C-alpha positions in Angstrom: 66.5 96.8 203.8 64.3 99.1 205.7 66.6 100.2 208.4 65.7 103.8 208.3 62.4 102.8 210.0 64.6 102.0 213.0 64.7 105.7 213.9 61.0 105.8 214.5 61.3 102.8 216.9 64.0 104.6 218.8 61.9 107.7 219.0 59.0 105.7 220.6 61.4 103.9 222.9 63.1 107.1 224.0 60.0 109.1 224.9 58.5 106.2 226.8 61.0 106.8 229.5 58.4 109.2 230.8 55.7 106.5 231.0 54.2 106.0 234.5 54.4 102.2 234.3 58.1 101.4 235.1 60.1 98.8 233.2 62.7 98.6 235.9 62.0 97.8 239.6 63.3 100.5 242.1 64.5 98.4 245.1 64.7 101.5 247.4 61.0 102.1 246.8 60.2 98.5 247.4 62.1 98.4 250.7 60.4 101.6 251.9 57.0 100.2 251.1 57.7 96.9 252.9 58.6 98.9 256.0 55.1 100.6 256.2 53.0 97.7 254.9 52.4 95.9 258.3 51.5 99.2 260.1 49.0 100.2 257.3 45.3 99.6 257.6 42.2 99.8 255.3 42.5 101.9 252.2 46.1 102.9 253.1 47.1 99.3 253.1 45.4 98.8 249.7 47.5 101.7 248.3 50.7 100.3 249.7 50.0 96.8 248.2 49.2 98.3 244.9 52.4 100.3 244.9 54.4 97.2 245.7 52.7 95.3 242.8 53.4 98.2 240.5 57.1 98.3 241.4 57.6 94.5 241.3 55.8 94.0 238.0 58.9 94.3 235.8 61.0 92.0 237.9 58.9 89.3 239.7 55.6 88.1 238.2 54.5 86.0 241.2 55.2 88.7 243.8 53.6 91.4 241.8 50.5 89.3 241.1 50.3 88.2 244.8 50.4 91.8 246.1 47.8 92.9 243.4 45.4 90.1 244.4 45.8 91.0 248.1 44.9 94.6 247.3 41.9 93.4 245.2 40.6 91.2 248.0 41.0 93.9 250.7 39.5 96.6 248.4 36.4 94.5 247.9 36.1 93.8 251.6 36.1 97.5 252.6 34.3 98.7 249.5 37.3 100.7 248.1 36.3 100.8 244.4 39.3 102.9 243.2 41.7 100.6 245.0 39.9 97.6 243.3 40.4 99.3 239.9 44.1 100.0 240.5 44.6 96.4 241.7 43.0 95.1 238.6 45.3 97.5 236.5 48.3 96.0 238.4 47.2 92.5 237.7 47.2 93.5 234.0 50.7 95.0 234.4 51.9 91.7 236.0 50.7 89.8 232.9 52.0 92.5 230.6 55.6 92.0 231.9 55.2 88.1 231.9 54.4 88.7 228.9 50.9 87.3 228.7 49.2 89.9 226.5 45.8 88.3 226.4 45.4 88.2 230.2 47.0 91.7 230.4 44.4 93.1 228.0 41.5 91.3 229.8 42.5 92.9 233.1 43.2 96.3 231.6 39.6 96.3 230.1 38.2 95.2 233.5 40.2 98.0 235.2 38.9 100.5 232.7 35.3 99.8 233.7 36.2 100.4 237.4 38.3 103.5 236.9 36.3 105.4 234.3 34.1 106.9 237.0 37.2 108.7 238.3 37.9 110.5 235.0 40.0 112.6 234.9 42.8 111.0 236.9 46.4 110.1 236.6 45.8 106.4 237.1 43.2 106.4 234.3 45.6 108.3 232.0 48.3 105.6 232.7 45.8 102.8 232.1 44.6 104.3 228.8 48.2 104.7 227.7 48.9 101.0 228.4 45.7 100.0 226.6 47.0 102.0 223.5 50.3 100.1 223.7 48.6 96.7 224.0 46.1 97.4 221.2 48.9 98.6 219.0 50.6 95.2 219.7 47.5 93.1 218.8 46.9 95.2 215.7 43.6 96.8 216.9 44.5 100.0 215.1 41.0 101.5 215.5 41.4 101.8 219.3 45.0 102.8 219.5 44.5 106.5 218.6 41.3 106.7 220.7 43.2 105.5 223.8 46.1 107.8 223.2 43.7 110.8 222.8 41.8 109.9 226.0 45.2 109.5 227.8 46.3 112.9 226.7 42.9 114.4 227.8 43.3 113.0 231.3 46.8 114.2 231.7 45.8 117.7 230.5 42.7 117.8 232.8 44.7 117.1 235.9 47.3 119.7 234.9 50.0 117.2 234.1 51.0 118.9 230.8 54.3 117.2 230.5 52.5 113.9 230.1 49.9 115.5 227.9 52.5 116.7 225.4 54.2 113.3 225.6 50.9 111.5 225.0 50.2 113.8 222.0 53.6 113.2 220.5 53.2 109.4 221.0 49.8 109.7 219.3 51.6 111.3 216.3 54.2 108.5 216.3 51.4 105.9 216.5 50.0 107.4 213.3 53.3 106.9 211.6 53.8 103.4 213.0 50.3 102.5 212.0 51.1 103.6 208.5 54.2 101.5 208.3 52.2 98.5 209.6 49.5 99.1 206.9 52.2 99.3 204.2 53.6 96.0 205.4 50.4 94.1 205.5 48.3 95.9 202.8 48.1 98.8 200.5 46.8 102.2 201.6 45.6 105.1 199.5 47.8 108.2 199.0 45.2 110.3 200.9 45.6 108.1 204.0 49.4 108.5 203.7 49.1 112.3 203.5 46.7 112.5 206.4 48.8 110.4 208.7 52.0 112.2 207.7 50.3 115.5 208.5 49.1 114.2 211.9 52.6 113.0 212.7 54.2 116.3 211.7 51.6 118.3 213.7 52.3 116.4 217.0 56.0 116.2 216.4 56.1 120.0 216.1 54.1 120.2 219.4 56.7 118.0 221.1 59.6 119.9 219.6 58.3 123.2 220.9 57.6 121.8 224.3 60.8 119.8 224.8 63.2 122.4 223.4 61.7 125.7 224.7 58.9 125.4 227.3 60.2 122.4 229.2 63.7 121.6 227.9 64.5 117.9 228.1 67.7 117.1 226.1 67.2 113.4 226.3 64.3 113.5 223.8 65.4 116.2 221.3 67.4 113.7 219.1 64.3 111.6 218.7 62.3 114.6 217.5 65.0 115.4 214.9 64.9 111.8 213.8 61.2 111.9 213.3 61.5 115.0 211.2 64.0 113.2 209.0 61.6 110.2 208.7 58.7 112.5 207.7 60.9 114.2 205.1 61.8 110.8 203.7 58.2 109.6 203.6 57.1 112.9 201.9 60.0 112.6 199.4 61.3 116.0 200.5 65.0 117.1 201.0 66.6 117.8 204.4 66.9 114.3 205.7 70.7 114.5 206.2 70.4 117.9 208.0 68.0 116.5 210.6 70.1 113.4 211.2 73.2 115.7 211.8 71.1 117.9 214.2 70.0 114.7 216.0 73.7 113.7 216.4 74.6 117.1 217.7 71.7 117.1 220.2 73.0 113.9 221.8 75.9 115.9 223.3 73.5 117.6 225.7 72.3 114.3 227.2 73.6 114.0 230.7 72.9 110.3 231.4 76.0 108.4 230.1 74.2 105.2 229.2 71.4 106.9 227.3 73.9 109.2 225.6 75.8 106.1 224.3 72.6 104.6 223.1 71.5 107.7 221.3 74.9 108.4 219.8 75.1 104.8 218.6 71.6 105.3 217.0 72.5 108.6 215.3 75.8 107.4 214.0 74.0 104.3 212.8 71.3 106.3 211.1 73.9 108.4 209.3 75.7 105.2 208.2 72.4 103.8 207.0 71.6 107.0 205.1 75.0 107.1 203.3 74.7 103.4 202.5 71.1 103.3 201.4 70.5 106.8 199.9 73.9 108.3 199.0 75.7 105.0 198.2 78.9 106.3 199.8 80.4 103.2 201.4 83.4 104.9 203.0 81.3 107.4 205.0 78.7 104.7 205.7 81.4 102.5 207.1 83.0 105.2 209.3 79.7 106.2 210.8 78.9 102.5 211.5 82.3 102.0 213.2 81.4 105.0 215.5 77.9 103.5 216.1 79.0 100.1 217.3 81.8 101.7 219.4 79.1 103.6 221.4 76.6 100.7 221.5 79.0 98.1 222.8 79.1 100.1 226.0 75.3 99.5 226.5 73.0 96.5 226.9 71.0 97.4 223.7 71.9 94.2 221.9 69.1 94.8 219.4 70.6 98.1 218.2 74.2 96.6 218.3 73.0 93.7 216.2 71.3 95.9 213.6 74.4 98.1 212.9 76.8 95.0 213.0 74.6 93.6 210.2 75.0 96.9 208.3 78.8 96.7 208.7 78.6 93.2 207.3 76.7 94.4 204.2 79.2 97.1 203.5 82.1 94.6 203.8 80.2 92.3 201.4 79.9 95.2 198.9 83.7 95.5 199.1 83.9 91.7 198.5 85.6 91.1 201.9 83.5 88.1 202.5 85.3 86.7 205.5 85.1 90.1 207.3 81.5 90.3 206.3 80.8 86.8 207.8 82.4 87.9 211.1 80.1 90.9 211.4 77.1 88.8 210.5 78.0 86.2 213.1 78.5 88.9 215.7 75.1 90.4 214.8 73.4 87.0 215.2 75.1 86.5 218.6 73.9 89.9 219.7 70.3 89.1 218.6 70.5 85.9 220.6 71.7 87.9 223.6 68.6 90.2 223.3 66.2 87.2 223.1 67.8 85.6 226.2 68.3 88.8 228.3 65.4 91.0 227.3 63.8 90.9 230.7 66.9 92.3 232.3 67.7 95.2 229.8 67.5 98.7 231.3 64.9 100.2 229.1 62.4 102.9 229.9 59.6 101.5 227.7 57.4 98.9 229.4 56.3 97.6 226.0 60.0 96.8 225.1 59.6 93.2 226.2 56.8 92.5 223.8 57.8 94.4 220.7 61.6 94.1 221.2 61.4 90.4 220.3 59.4 91.0 217.2 61.8 93.7 216.0 64.8 91.4 216.7 63.3 88.6 214.7 62.9 91.1 211.8 66.6 92.0 212.1 67.5 88.3 212.2 65.7 87.8 208.8 67.8 90.6 207.4 70.9 89.0 208.7 70.0 85.6 207.2 69.2 87.3 203.9 72.7 88.8 203.9 74.2 85.4 204.7 72.3 83.8 201.8 73.6 86.5 199.5 77.1 86.1 200.9 77.3 82.3 200.4 75.8 82.7 196.9 78.5 85.1 196.0 81.1 82.6 197.3 79.4 79.8 195.4 78.5 77.8 198.5 74.9 77.1 197.6 74.5 74.5 200.3 75.1 77.1 203.0 73.0 79.6 201.2 70.1 77.0 201.2 70.6 76.4 204.9 70.2 80.1 205.7 67.3 80.4 203.4 65.6 77.7 205.5 66.3 79.8 208.6 64.7 82.8 206.9 61.6 80.7 206.3 61.6 79.6 210.0 61.9 83.2 211.3 59.2 84.3 208.9 57.0 81.5 210.2 57.6 82.6 213.7 56.8 86.2 212.8 53.6 85.2 211.0 52.6 83.0 213.8 53.3 85.8 216.2 51.3 88.2 214.1 48.4 85.8 214.0 48.7 85.1 217.8 48.6 88.9 218.5 45.3 89.3 216.5 43.8 86.2 218.1 44.8 87.4 221.6 43.1 90.8 220.9 39.9 89.1 219.7 39.8 86.7 222.6 40.3 89.5 225.2 37.6 91.6 223.6 35.2 88.7 223.5 35.9 87.8 227.1 35.4 91.4 228.1 32.1 91.5 226.2 31.0 88.4 228.1 31.9 90.0 231.4 30.1 93.2 230.4 26.9 91.1 229.6 27.2 89.4 233.0 27.6 92.8 234.7 24.4 94.1 232.8 22.5 91.0 234.0 23.6 91.6 237.5 22.6 95.2 237.3 19.1 94.2 236.1 18.9 91.7 239.0 20.0 94.4 241.4 17.3 96.8 240.1 14.7 94.1 240.6 15.9 93.4 244.1 15.9 97.2 244.8 12.3 97.4 243.8 11.4 94.5 246.2 13.5 96.1 248.9 11.7 99.4 248.4 8.4 97.7 249.0 9.7 96.0 252.0 11.1 99.2 253.5 7.6 100.6 253.8 6.6 97.6 255.9 9.8 97.7 258.0 9.6 101.5 258.5 7.0 101.1 261.3 8.8 98.3 262.9 12.1 100.2 262.7 10.4 103.3 264.3 9.1 101.2 267.1 12.5 99.5 267.7 14.2 102.9 267.6 11.9 104.1 270.4 12.7 101.0 272.4 16.4 101.5 271.8 16.2 105.1 272.9 14.4 104.2 276.1 16.9 101.4 276.7 19.8 103.8 276.1 18.3 106.4 278.5 17.9 103.7 281.1 21.4 102.4 280.7 22.8 106.0 280.8 20.9 106.6 284.0 22.2 103.3 285.5 25.7 104.2 284.5 25.3 107.7 286.0 24.1 106.1 289.3 27.0 103.7 289.2 29.5 106.5 288.7 27.8 108.5 291.4 28.0 105.6 293.8 31.7 105.1 292.9 32.4 108.8 293.6 30.6 108.6 296.9 32.6 105.5 297.7 35.9 107.2 296.8 35.0 110.2 299.1 34.2 107.8 302.0 37.5 105.9 301.4 39.4 109.2 301.4 37.8 110.3 304.6 38.6 106.9 306.2 42.2 107.1 305.1 42.5 110.7 306.4 41.4 109.6 309.9 41.3 112.7 312.1 42.6 110.8 315.1 45.6 109.5 313.2 46.3 112.9 311.7 46.0 114.6 315.0 48.2 112.1 316.8 50.8 112.2 314.0 51.1 116.0 314.1 51.2 115.9 318.0 54.1 113.4 317.8 55.9 115.7 315.4 55.1 118.7 317.7 56.8 116.8 320.6 60.0 116.5 318.6 59.9 120.2 317.9 59.2 121.0 321.6 61.9 118.6 322.8 64.4 120.3 320.5 64.9 117.4 318.2 64.6 119.2 314.8 66.2 116.4 312.8 63.5 113.9 313.7 60.8 116.5 313.4 62.0 117.3 309.9 62.1 113.6 308.9 58.7 112.8 310.2 57.2 116.0 308.9 58.5 115.1 305.5 57.0 111.6 305.8 53.6 113.1 306.9 53.6 115.4 303.9 54.5 112.6 301.5 51.7 110.4 303.0 49.1 113.1 302.7 50.2 113.9 299.1 50.1 110.1 298.2 46.7 109.7 299.7 45.3 112.6 297.7 47.0 111.6 294.5 45.9 108.0 294.8 42.3 109.0 295.4 42.0 110.0 291.7 44.0 107.0 290.2 42.4 103.6 289.8 45.9 102.0 289.6 49.3 103.2 290.9 52.8 101.8 290.7 53.7 99.2 293.4 56.7 101.5 294.2 54.3 104.4 295.2 52.0 102.1 297.2 55.0 100.7 299.2 56.1 104.3 299.9 52.6 105.2 301.1 52.6 102.2 303.4 56.1 102.9 304.8 55.2 106.6 305.6 51.9 105.5 307.2 53.7 102.9 309.4 56.5 105.2 310.4 54.0 107.8 311.6 52.0 105.1 313.5 55.2 104.2 315.2 55.4 107.7 316.6 51.9 107.3 318.0 52.6 103.8 319.4 56.2 104.1 320.3 57.8 100.8 321.1 54.5 98.9 320.5 55.4 97.2 317.1 57.9 96.8 314.3 57.3 96.1 310.7 59.0 94.4 307.7 58.2 94.8 304.0 59.4 92.0 301.7 59.3 92.2 297.9 60.1 89.2 295.7 63.0 89.8 293.4 61.0 88.8 290.3 58.7 91.9 290.8 59.6 95.3 289.3 58.0 97.9 291.6 58.3 100.6 289.0 56.2 98.7 286.3 53.7 96.6 288.3 50.4 98.4 288.9 47.9 97.8 291.7 44.8 99.5 293.1 46.0 102.0 295.7 45.4 101.8 299.5 43.8 98.3 299.4 45.6 97.1 302.5 45.7 100.3 304.5 42.5 99.7 306.4 43.7 96.2 307.3 47.1 97.5 308.4 45.2 100.1 310.5 43.1 97.3 312.1 46.3 95.3 312.8 47.6 98.2 314.8 44.4 99.6 316.4 42.7 96.3 317.3 45.4 93.7 317.3 48.8 94.9 318.4 47.6 97.8 320.6 45.8 95.2 322.8 49.0 93.1 323.3 50.9 93.4 326.5 54.3 93.0 324.7 55.5 94.6 321.4 54.2 93.1 318.2 55.1 92.9 314.5 53.5 93.5 311.1 54.9 91.6 308.1 54.0 92.9 304.6 54.9 90.6 301.6 54.6 91.0 297.8 55.2 88.0 295.6 54.1 86.6 292.2 52.4 83.4 291.3 52.1 83.1 287.4 50.0 86.1 286.4 48.8 86.9 290.0 50.4 89.4 292.5 50.1 88.0 296.1 49.9 90.9 298.6 49.9 89.7 302.3 49.6 91.6 305.6 50.3 89.5 308.7 50.4 90.5 312.4 50.7 88.8 315.7 48.0 90.8 317.5 45.3 89.4 319.7 43.1 88.2 316.8 39.8 89.4 315.5 37.6 87.5 318.0 39.4 88.8 321.1 39.6 92.3 319.6 35.8 92.4 319.1 35.3 91.4 322.7 37.7 94.1 323.9 36.0 96.7 321.7 32.5 95.8 322.9 33.6 96.4 326.4 35.2 99.8 325.5 32.8 101.2 322.8 29.5 99.5 322.4 28.1 99.6 318.9 31.4 100.7 317.2 32.3 99.0 313.9 35.2 99.6 311.4 33.8 101.4 308.3 37.1 101.3 306.4 37.0 97.5 306.1 33.4 97.5 304.8 34.2 100.3 302.4 37.2 98.3 301.1 35.0 95.3 300.5 32.6 97.5 298.5 35.4 99.0 296.6 36.7 95.5 295.6 33.2 94.6 294.4 33.2 97.7 292.3 36.6 97.0 290.8 35.8 93.4 290.1 32.8 94.4 287.9 35.3 95.8 285.4 37.9 92.9 285.5 37.8 89.6 283.6 40.0 88.0 286.3 38.8 89.1 289.8 40.7 90.4 292.8 40.4 87.8 295.6 40.5 88.8 299.4 41.1 86.2 302.1 41.3 87.0 305.9 42.7 84.2 308.0 42.7 84.0 311.8 46.1 82.6 312.9 46.3 80.1 315.8 49.1 78.6 317.8 49.6 74.9 318.5 47.2 75.1 321.4 44.4 76.5 319.2 44.7 80.0 320.7 44.4 83.1 318.5 47.9 84.5 317.7 47.2 87.1 314.9 45.6 87.7 311.6 46.7 87.4 308.0 45.1 89.3 305.1 45.8 88.2 301.6 45.0 89.9 298.3 45.3 88.0 294.9 45.5 90.7 292.3 45.8 90.1 288.5 49.2 91.3 287.3 49.0 94.6 285.4 52.0 96.5 284.1 52.3 99.9 282.5 
């Protein structure tokens, strides 16, 4: 039995709660990232995709891999090298949790090539740490300590001293673990043992100083005491029991209930193991084991529960209570089966737990089967003993196959990485050759480029001048339109009408029309600077204008404004004052020349994505109006109409769907002129 080695494994498991690669998915973080994913762009989106892959790795391989591949593709599209490196790292994490160690290592090595240029950095420190874990798993001992050292350097260089101390302690633990591996698979000289023990002790002291004084973290102190006990055992020095008792006492300061139960179960179990294996005090060993399994059965650590149930079975066997021993061994086997079936769902801080936890459990199962062989031999049931001996052989074959597979995976990954590196080197040489060719071509193209640049500058100056002239023309047009809309005759007549109300002592009407006049002038001035206004404001301007015209031409006309129910005047936008010149023409040239009162109908409706704006009057018509005007004022022509047509042409240059203007002369059944209808078809635009 080598159960005292268990404390080392618990130490490594405990400290790896600090690792940056999580073993448990945080759903709150996943939900938050999903909310911002669709609004993210470019490098920011790559970062969100990488974080999603990072979080989902322990839980969902397909989703984690999909997000990482999306991040990889987008990074390459936008030339975001660091994002590409992190995405490749996350692909490795996805395979790590599958677990597919070969593909994990291949992608970790590819990520290392991309991220080395950003040294020192936190992501590189995390990657180097994972590389150390994986190389430890595939028995590539030469690289384990190198990766741990580089990880510690990166954490220290960015000021993350907690992770630095953590990486250094893990480096010391790796030395011890490496020694145990060498002892298992081959002999090592005493000088190697002493050197590795000294390294372990050095870094354990660093960790103890840091986690107890400089940065107290009660969760990890029991592990440090455990390791001191293991070092004392390996160096054949006293004090093992004192350290185990200090470790047990230190568990009382752990605040997390689950982790406190785990660690107390471990410490009671270590004491039971110590009294059984070293002191041969079965009573004390049994009592400590009872307390161990009492704590562990409250957790999901089936591997630890199984180990100490097995120890209970051994003690019962020593007391010749064979049936009781068999019950404990059956429970231990059941717990080991639970771990193999549920390892992906166990709440554990170490991301490597899924790959080494199975191996450690298989070793425990071999111990259980050995105890069962011994038990049935003592009972004289050699058939059963032979049955369990066969199970020992099967488990050993699985372990040996696993060990061989690990080493093969490591070799395959390294070979594939070397092939990729060779391909990268060839591509680099090809790029250098192409660069030389391009350099020669640049000299030839420099003159052409200079010439094209001059042509471009001349073209830009010409376009800028053309745009300036166009803007100047638009400004002049706006000024002309404003002057036409602020017709002096109209303003004078409107103010004269308001003055009459005041003189005739009709202050109420004077106030109403003065307010309408002020609103009209303000709307005209406001609209002169806006290319589009709300339909509601345009209707208000038209109403104020018509009301003031009715003062001037009292009793000459009525008007009606109709708005289709499907239109929302507050949100529909139109060019301002389009119809005002035509409404003015209806009054001045059409209705004014009628002998009887006339009318003006103004209608707004919608046809699909087009706003139909109509102005219809029952004046004398355009032809008769021209004849009358020629008799009154020879050579006079309406500037407002021509300016509006020019304005429409200017607007249409900017629109994909054009504004259409149609003017229709209305006729009665006898073919006589009976008015005019002006129709605008304007593309619907909303704010």
